[in-house]
MMTF fields as JSON, N, C-alpha, C and O atoms, coordinates in Angstrom:
{
  "mmtfVersion": "1.0.0",
  "mmtfProducer": "UNKNOWN",
  "numBonds": 339,
  "numAtoms": 340,
  "numGroups": 85,
  "numChains": 1,
  "numModels": 1,
  "chainsPerModel": [1],
  "groupsPerChain": [85],
  "chainIdList": ["A"],
  "bondAtomList": [4, 2, 8, 6, 12, 10, 16, 14, 20, 18, 24, 22, 28, 26, 32, 30, 36, 34, 40, 38, 44, 42, 48, 46, 52, 50, 56, 54, 60, 58, 64, 62, 68, 66, 72, 70, 76, 74, 80, 78, 84, 82, 88, 86, 92, 90, 96, 94, 100, 98, 104, 102, 108, 106, 112, 110, 116, 114, 120, 118, 124, 122, 128, 126, 132, 130, 136, 134, 140, 138, 144, 142, 148, 146, 152, 150, 156, 154, 160, 158, 164, 162, 168, 166, 172, 170, 176, 174, 180, 178, 184, 182, 188, 186, 192, 190, 196, 194, 200, 198, 204, 202, 208, 206, 212, 210, 216, 214, 220, 218, 224, 222, 228, 226, 232, 230, 236, 234, 240, 238, 244, 242, 248, 246, 252, 250, 256, 254, 260, 258, 264, 262, 268, 266, 272, 270, 276, 274, 280, 278, 284, 282, 288, 286, 292, 290, 296, 294, 300, 298, 304, 302, 308, 306, 312, 310, 316, 314, 320, 318, 324, 322, 328, 326, 332, 330, 336, 334],
  "bondOrderList": [1, 1, 1, 1, 1, 1, 1, 1, 1, 1, 1, 1, 1, 1, 1, 1, 1, 1, 1, 1, 1, 1, 1, 1, 1, 1, 1, 1, 1, 1, 1, 1, 1, 1, 1, 1, 1, 1, 1, 1, 1, 1, 1, 1, 1, 1, 1, 1, 1, 1, 1, 1, 1, 1, 1, 1, 1, 1, 1, 1, 1, 1, 1, 1, 1, 1, 1, 1, 1, 1, 1, 1, 1, 1, 1, 1, 1, 1, 1, 1, 1, 1, 1, 1],
  "groupList": [{"groupName": "UNK", "atomNameList": ["N", "CA", "C", "O"], "elementList": ["N", "C", "C", "O"], "formalChargeList": [0, 0, 0, 0], "bondAtomList": [1, 0, 2, 1, 3, 2], "bondOrderList": [1, 1, 2], "singleLetterCode": "X", "chemCompType": "L-PEPTIDE LINKING"}],
  "groupTypeList": [0, 0, 0, 0, 0, 0, 0, 0, 0, 0, 0, 0, 0, 0, 0, 0, 0, 0, 0, 0, 0, 0, 0, 0, 0, 0, 0, 0, 0, 0, 0, 0, 0, 0, 0, 0, 0, 0, 0, 0, 0, 0, 0, 0, 0, 0, 0, 0, 0, 0, 0, 0, 0, 0, 0, 0, 0, 0, 0, 0, 0, 0, 0, 0, 0, 0, 0, 0, 0, 0, 0, 0, 0, 0, 0, 0, 0, 0, 0, 0, 0, 0, 0, 0, 0],
  "groupIdList": [1, 2, 3, 4, 5, 6, 7, 8, 9, 10, 11, 12, 13, 14, 15, 16, 17, 18, 19, 20, 21, 22, 23, 24, 25, 26, 27, 28, 29, 30, 31, 32, 33, 34, 35, 36, 37, 38, 39, 40, 41, 42, 43, 44, 45, 46, 47, 48, 49, 50, 51, 52, 53, 54, 55, 56, 57, 58, 59, 60, 61, 62, 63, 64, 65, 66, 67, 68, 69, 70, 71, 72, 73, 74, 75, 76, 77, 78, 79, 80, 81, 82, 83, 84, 85],
  "secStructList": [7, 2, 2, 2, 2, 2, 2, 2, 2, 7, 4, 4, 4, 4, 4, 7, 7, 7, 7, 7, 7, 7, 7, 4, 4, 4, 7, 7, 1, 7, 7, 2, 2, 2, 2, 2, 2, 2, 2, 2, 2, 2, 2, 2, 2, 2, 2, 2, 2, 6, 6, 6, 6, 6, 1, 7, 7, 1, 1, 2, 2, 2, 2, 2, 2, 2, 2, 2, 2, 2, 2, 2, 2, 2, 2, 2, 2, 2, 2, 2, 2, 2, 1, 7, 7],
  "xCoordList": [45.486, 44.089, 43.76, 42.949, 44.408, 44.146, 44.566, 43.906, 45.73, 46.182, 45.158, 44.881, 44.613, 43.633, 42.384, 41.857, 41.902, 40.751, 40.99, 40.113, 42.155, 42.476, 42.483, 42.033, 42.997, 43.066, 41.686, 41.325, 40.926, 39.689, 38.481, 37.445, 38.6, 37.515, 37.58, 36.61, 38.683, 38.873, 38.066, 38.34, 37.126, 36.276, 37.052, 36.635, 38.159, 39.002, 39.739, 40.168, 39.889, 40.592, 39.772, 40.346, 38.483, 37.641, 37.77, 37.325, 38.388, 38.527, 39.762, 39.964, 40.562, 41.756, 41.35, 40.669, 41.769, 41.452, 42.65, 43.784, 42.385, 43.433, 43.471, 42.438, 44.645, 44.762, 44.573, 45.328, 43.579, 43.317, 43.885, 43.566, 44.746, 45.287, 44.162, 43.426, 44.007, 42.929, 43.51, 44.455, 42.931, 43.419, 42.856, 42.414, 42.857, 42.385, 40.872, 40.103, 40.46, 39.048, 38.403, 37.18, 39.241, 38.705, 38.156, 37.426, 38.472, 38.012, 39.008, 40.212, 38.472, 39.371, 39.678, 40.682, 38.809, 39.028, 40.259, 40.629, 40.902, 42.089, 41.723, 40.582, 42.66, 42.354, 41.949, 42.323, 41.164, 40.643, 41.781, 41.667, 42.867, 43.939, 44.573, 44.948, 44.691, 45.24, 44.26, 44.688, 42.975, 42.008, 42.047, 41.961, 42.179, 42.226, 43.469, 43.405, 44.6, 45.837, 45.722, 46.13, 45.141, 44.943, 43.971, 44.169, 42.934, 41.947, 42.586, 42.253, 43.484, 44.141, 44.998, 45.039, 45.668, 46.527, 45.671, 46.073, 44.499, 43.626, 43.053, 42.94, 42.697, 42.18, 43.295, 43.027, 44.499, 45.608, 45.795, 46.061, 45.662, 45.733, 44.645, 44.912, 43.436, 42.318, 42.51, 42.211, 43.006, 43.274, 44.323, 44.265, 45.29, 46.357, 45.772, 46.132, 44.875, 44.276, 43.399, 43.29, 42.77, 41.773, 42.224, 41.385, 43.487, 44.012, 43.255, 42.626, 43.333, 42.674, 41.162, 40.551, 40.564, 39.117, 38.507, 37.384, 39.246, 38.734, 38.351, 37.577, 38.893, 38.566, 38.768, 39.339, 38.276, 38.466, 39.69, 40.032, 40.373, 41.553, 41.256, 40.17, 42.17, 41.963, 42.279, 41.611, 43.294, 43.748, 42.853, 42.509, 42.49, 41.624, 42.232, 41.542, 43.531, 44.228, 44.103, 43.863, 44.27, 44.186, 42.712, 42.472, 41.782, 40.373, 40.132, 39.499, 40.634, 40.467, 41.156, 40.643, 42.331, 43.051, 42.273, 42.202, 41.691, 40.866, 39.643, 39.281, 39.002, 37.824, 38.23, 37.509, 39.425, 39.925, 40.145, 39.796, 40.713, 40.888, 39.598, 39.475, 38.615, 37.29, 36.636, 35.977, 36.808, 36.286, 36.969, 36.326, 38.283, 39.014, 38.583, 38.465, 38.346, 37.872, 36.549, 36.349, 35.639, 34.315, 34.41, 33.712, 35.293, 35.495, 36.063, 35.592, 37.075, 37.717, 36.731, 36.68, 35.947, 35.009, 33.929, 33.505, 33.497, 32.517, 33.11, 32.427, 34.415, 35.069, 35.171, 34.946, 35.513, 35.64, 34.278, 34.222, 33.211, 31.916, 31.462, 30.689, 31.913, 31.46, 32.215, 31.814, 33.31, 34.075, 33.375, 32.557, 33.653, 32.96, 33.501, 32.889, 34.626, 35.267, 34.59, 34.973],
  "yCoordList": [60.71, 60.478, 59.208, 58.385, 59.076, 57.9, 56.616, 55.587, 56.675, 55.537, 55.1, 53.914, 56.108, 55.827, 55.215, 54.235, 55.782, 55.248, 53.826, 52.966, 53.599, 52.266, 51.238, 50.103, 51.663, 50.757, 50.487, 49.337, 51.553, 51.423, 51.109, 50.68, 51.314, 50.962, 49.484, 48.94, 48.838, 47.433, 46.565, 46.618, 45.814, 45.032, 43.987, 43.589, 43.547, 42.526, 43.083, 42.331, 44.429, 45.009, 44.831, 44.851, 44.661, 44.457, 43.065, 42.816, 42.14, 40.745, 40.545, 39.454, 41.557, 41.439, 41.44, 42.358, 40.405, 40.261, 40.689, 40.281, 41.505, 41.941, 40.98, 40.458, 40.767, 39.968, 40.867, 41.825, 40.589, 41.344, 40.549, 39.373, 41.211, 40.489, 40.148, 41.037, 38.913, 38.419, 37.898, 37.11, 38.351, 37.867, 36.524, 35.821, 36.15, 34.83, 34.676, 35.583, 33.563, 33.32, 33.981, 34.005, 34.503, 35.159, 36.548, 37.049, 37.19, 38.521, 39.566, 39.459, 40.589, 41.621, 42.679, 43.384, 42.799, 43.875, 43.538, 42.374, 44.612, 44.402, 43.718, 43.822, 43.034, 42.366, 43.392, 44.564, 42.886, 43.741, 44.426, 45.597, 43.711, 44.293, 45.487, 46.471, 45.402, 46.52, 47.759, 48.907, 47.467, 48.532, 49.203, 50.428, 48.399, 48.884, 49.752, 50.793, 49.305, 50.098, 51.446, 52.472, 51.426, 52.664, 53.578, 54.792, 53.02, 53.801, 54.479, 55.618, 53.785, 54.393, 55.597, 56.618, 55.471, 56.558, 57.755, 58.89, 57.542, 58.634, 59.283, 60.509, 58.554, 59.093, 59.925, 60.987, 59.452, 60.256, 61.554, 62.589, 61.527, 62.785, 63.739, 64.922, 63.273, 64.138, 64.715, 65.885, 63.894, 64.356, 65.431, 66.372, 65.29, 66.329, 67.649, 68.732, 67.539, 68.759, 69.47, 70.695, 68.73, 69.296, 69.432, 69.645, 69.323, 69.313, 68.349, 68.746, 67.097, 66.003, 66.201, 65.974, 66.626, 66.758, 67.81, 67.65, 68.875, 69.975, 71.216, 72.026, 71.393, 72.605, 72.29, 71.268, 73.207, 73.089, 73.865, 74.83, 73.496, 74.216, 75.66, 75.937, 76.567, 77.986, 78.232, 79.028, 77.552, 77.764, 77.009, 75.846, 77.696, 77.083, 75.825, 74.842, 75.89, 74.726, 73.506, 72.384, 73.766, 72.649, 72.097, 70.909, 73.028, 72.595, 71.667, 70.623, 72.034, 71.175, 69.837, 68.814, 69.845, 68.62, 67.745, 66.527, 68.376, 67.645, 67.031, 65.893, 67.784, 67.231, 66.022, 65.026, 66.123, 65.019, 63.769, 62.65, 63.989, 62.899, 62.33, 61.122, 63.212, 62.728, 61.867, 60.878, 62.227, 61.402, 60.024, 58.989, 60.055, 58.811, 57.972, 56.752, 58.629, 57.902, 57.245, 56.079, 57.972, 57.389, 56.171, 55.179, 56.256, 55.136, 53.936, 52.815, 54.156, 53.062, 52.434, 51.215, 53.315, 52.814, 51.965, 50.951, 52.363, 51.524, 50.189, 49.167, 50.182, 48.895, 48.049, 46.84, 48.679, 47.915, 47.319, 46.188, 48.055, 47.592, 46.422, 45.59, 46.333, 45.239, 43.959, 42.894, 44.041, 42.85, 42.013, 42.531, 40.725, 39.791, 39.903, 39.37, 40.577, 40.614, 41.65, 41.84],
  "zCoordList": [34.846, 34.855, 34.064, 34.486, 32.914, 32.098, 32.781, 32.64, 33.568, 34.27, 35.341, 35.521, 36.037, 37.067, 36.46, 36.986, 35.357, 34.714, 34.195, 34.285, 33.665, 33.193, 34.347, 34.19, 35.485, 36.634, 37.252, 37.497, 37.498, 38.222, 37.34, 37.847, 36.046, 35.146, 34.779, 34.25, 35.044, 34.796, 35.824, 37.023, 35.363, 36.26, 37.046, 38.134, 36.509, 37.187, 38.393, 39.269, 38.439, 39.603, 40.876, 41.965, 40.787, 41.969, 42.556, 43.676, 41.792, 42.255, 43.15, 43.682, 43.314, 44.126, 45.593, 46.05, 46.337, 47.712, 48.565, 48.312, 49.566, 50.492, 51.704, 52.125, 52.237, 53.42, 54.624, 54.791, 55.478, 56.651, 57.835, 58.005, 58.67, 59.832, 60.76, 61.189, 61.078, 61.935, 63.233, 63.234, 64.347, 65.642, 65.943, 65.034, 67.163, 67.574, 67.342, 67.659, 66.805, 66.643, 65.394, 65.256, 64.511, 63.314, 63.529, 62.673, 64.629, 64.94, 64.453, 64.687, 63.764, 63.212, 64.262, 64.154, 65.296, 66.309, 67.13, 67.283, 67.669, 68.528, 69.851, 70.3, 70.465, 71.734, 72.802, 72.758, 73.76, 74.854, 75.605, 75.969, 75.838, 76.606, 75.883, 76.521, 74.569, 73.812, 73.852, 73.974, 73.745, 73.831, 75.189, 75.283, 76.255, 77.599, 77.816, 78.469, 77.258, 77.339, 76.664, 77.209, 75.429, 74.658, 75.389, 75.415, 75.976, 76.722, 77.948, 78.275, 78.604, 79.773, 79.327, 80.012, 78.194, 77.68, 77.316, 77.574, 76.722, 76.321, 77.586, 77.615, 78.603, 79.856, 80.523, 81.085, 80.46, 81.038, 80.274, 80.885, 78.94, 78.156, 78.532, 78.744, 78.623, 79.012, 80.416, 80.658, 81.332, 82.689, 82.69, 83.481, 81.796, 81.664, 81.125, 81.586, 80.154, 79.587, 80.58, 80.544, 81.467, 82.381, 83.802, 84.677, 84.084, 85.461, 86.365, 87.346, 86.013, 86.695, 86.771, 87.815, 85.658, 85.467, 86.389, 86.866, 86.633, 87.475, 86.744, 87.254, 85.519, 84.752, 83.226, 82.846, 82.411, 80.974, 80.58, 81.262, 79.511, 79.078, 78.679, 78.168, 78.893, 78.535, 77.067, 76.408, 76.559, 75.171, 74.184, 74.394, 73.113, 72.097, 71.475, 71.205, 71.261, 70.689, 71.606, 71.16, 72.868, 73.842, 73.942, 74.161, 73.769, 73.736, 72.588, 72.75, 71.407, 70.241, 70.378, 69.924, 71.012, 71.296, 72.252, 72.085, 73.255, 74.211, 73.557, 73.855, 72.662, 71.932, 71.096, 71.035, 70.437, 69.659, 70.563, 70.187, 71.724, 72.659, 73.163, 73.367, 73.37, 73.778, 72.715, 73.037, 71.46, 70.39, 70.366, 70.195, 70.543, 70.585, 71.778, 71.675, 72.916, 74.126, 73.838, 74.178, 73.215, 72.871, 71.976, 72.182, 70.967, 70.067, 70.789, 70.597, 71.622, 72.343, 73.367, 73.532, 74.051, 74.998, 74.33, 74.886, 73.177, 72.479, 72.104, 72.167, 71.702, 71.38, 72.638, 72.591, 73.778, 75.044, 75.454, 75.935, 75.27, 75.699, 74.849, 75.323, 73.623, 72.749, 73.028, 72.56, 73.785, 74.126, 75.128, 75.887, 75.175, 76.116, 77.537, 78.463, 77.734, 79.072, 79.933, 81.088]
}
């Protein structure tokens, strides 16, 4: 606890700058092609859970996995919509 307080109570520790990997043009977001590839994988997962979008999963664990995939889909889709392509 004392080590943590010594580290984070030090005002100089806030001056440390991290290097963020930046793609082309100074943009931190992943390239559109990578987002599109990830989006296709998530859609394939959801199609697998739902028998090609015809029914919902019977197992509660599969339902939770599908919800997780749907959240990931929403995140990736919002990233894709923000791109200029």
